N, C-alpha and C positions, 0 to 999 in steps of 0.2 A: 723311670720309676721302678722300685722294687715291688713286685707283685706278691710273691711269697719269698721266704728266705732263700736267697741264692738264685732267684730268677728275676731278671730285669726286662722291662720293655723300653725300647728306645722310641721316644715320642717324636712325632713329626716325620716318620718314615712311612711311605705308602708302597706296599703293604707292610704289615706289622713285622718288626724285627725284635727278636728276643735274645738275651744273653744268659746263659747258664754258667754259674760259677761252681766249679768242682775242682778237678785237677787241671788247672788252667781255665781258659774261657772257651765256651762253645757258643758260636753265633748261629741262630736258627733264622734263616731267611735274611735277605740283604736289601730289600726295597728296590725302587726304580734306579736306573743309572744316574739320573740327575741329582747329585748331592747326597743320596742316602748313605753311601759308604763313608763319606766325610762325617756325617752326623753320628754314625755308629762309632767311628774312631774317636770323635770328640767326647761322646758319652763315656767311653772306656777311660779316657784320660782325665776328663774334667769332673765327672760325677762319681765314677767308681774308683778313681785314683789308682788305676792299674796301667801297666804297660801294654801297648797294642801288640807287642811281640808275644804276649801271653795267650793270644788266640791260638787254640790248639786245633779246632775243627770248625768248619763252616758247613752246616747241614742245610740243604735246600729241600723244602717240602714238595716242590714241583718246578717245572721248567719255565713258567711264565715270567715275562720281563720284569714285573713288579716284585719279584722274589729273588731274582738272580742279579739285579742291576749293580749291586755294590761289590760283587765278588772280586773284580780286578783290583780295586783300590784296597780291599782288605788283604788280598794276597801280597800286594806291594808292601803293606805295613807289617805283615806277618808271613814272610816267605815260607816258613816251616808248616803253616797251617794246611791241613788236609781238607779237601772238598768232597762232600758226600751227597749223594742224591739217590733216589729210587732207581733201581736198575733199568726199568722200562722207560725212564725219562732221560737216561744218560746220553742217548744218541741225539736228542734234541739240543742239549747244551754243547755237545762236542761238534755239532754240525754234520754228523753222519746221517741224521734223519731230517727231511725238510719240515719246517714248522707248518702246522695245520693252518688252513685259512678259515676265517669266520665270515658269516654271511652279512649282507646289507651294508648300510652306511657306516655302522660302527666298525665293521670289519675293515672297511676302507681307511677309517681313521687310525685303526690299530696298525695297519701296514705303513702309513705315513709316520706314526710315532715310532714304530720299530726301526724305520730307516734313519730317523733323526737321533734316536737314543739307543742305537744298537749296542748292547753290552759286550758283543764279541763272543766268539766261541772259546770254550775251554774244556779240557779233559778232566773229568772228576777222578779223584784218587780212589774213592770208595763207592761201590755200587751196592746199595742196601736192598735186602730182601726182607720179607715179612718174618718177624721174630728175631732179627739180628739185634745185637746190643752194640751201642756206640755211646761212649762217654756217659755211662750209667743210664742211658735211655733205651727203651725198647722200640724198635721200628715196627710200625703197624701199616701194612700195605692197604691203602684205601683208594683203589682206582675209581675212575669215573670222571672227576674233574679233568684229570689227565691220566694216561695209562699207568704212569709210575708214581702217582701222588702217594705221599706217605704222611702218616701222623707219627708222633713221638710220645711215648708214655713214660713219665717219671714216677716210679713207684715210691720214691723217697718222699715226695711232696703230694702224691696223688694228683698230678697235673697232666693234662693231655693237650699237646700242641696239634691243632687240627688242620693247619694249612687252610686251603680255600674250600674244603668240603662243607664247612658250617660257618655261619656268621652269627654274631650276637650284637644287638644295637642298644643294650641296656634294658630292653623290654621283652623282646622275643628272639627266639632262635629261628634262623632261616637257612635254607639251602644256599650253597654257592650259586652265583648267577648262571642261569640255564644257557645264556648266549655263549658263555665261555667254557661250558662243561661239555666235554667230548662225548660222554656216555651218561645220560641222565639216569637210566635204570641202574647202571653200575654204581653211580654216585649214591643212589638211594640204598642200594645193598650195603655200601660201605658205611653209611650213616647207621644202619641197623647193626653193623659189626661194632662200631664205636659204642653204640648204646648198650652193648653187652659188657663193656668194661666198667671198672669201678674207679671213678675219679671225682675229686672235689672241685677242681678248677679246670675250666676250659679256656685255652688261649687260641683264638682264631687268627687266621691270616689277615682278616680285615674286621673292623669293629672293635669292641672292647672286651676285656676279660669277663668271663662268667665265673664268679668266685665262690658260689655257695650251692651245694647240692647239684653240681653240674651234670653228673651222669644221670641222675634222676630226671632232670629237665630234658636232657637229650633223649632219654627213653620215652618220655611223654611226647616229645616232638616226633620221634621216629614212628610212633603209633598212629600219627595223623597222615603219614605219607601214603600216597596212592599205591595200589598194586602195580606190578610191572605192566608197561604198555607196549 
């Protein structure tokens, strides 16, 4: 579905995948390995009536499996596309840094799922830093969920792509899940950083779009966060 002019969300992809239409197509996050890439390509062909070779850039908000899973199939369909990720997450997707472990039974399940749906290592073409511009978007470094988590600000439509730092369920804004957040204090500092921006639409990595007075609502939420622990 087209959320605002020139920004589409591909439904049925976990986590959310967005497509920006400018000079070519920019895909932001690619979902889980199982089927997400095919859904993104199908949406481009059958809903947008575009060629998959028009994919110019694949931007990943962080290294988690449910955001990088479709990279390989998108690259097969668009060999010229460049892969971009925050510089501090680049080592995780290239295999140079070991993936972090998570505690408890859920961590065990994640290890099993990772073994079954391993998206494979790949080398990003572009390592993004805070303030970098890519495909008319401004990169905002928002560490905490992962060290290299990034958001993307589109000043043309006043839209902010938040990755997993924030969620919206149609009623309330929430933090990303603490269990999968590597630095909770850092994540909350990043939410306060986002709250200082001016945007109308918030596009989270999970949940649904927040389309109205988004930055005002994020500021209200940020004010409820506890002080550092």
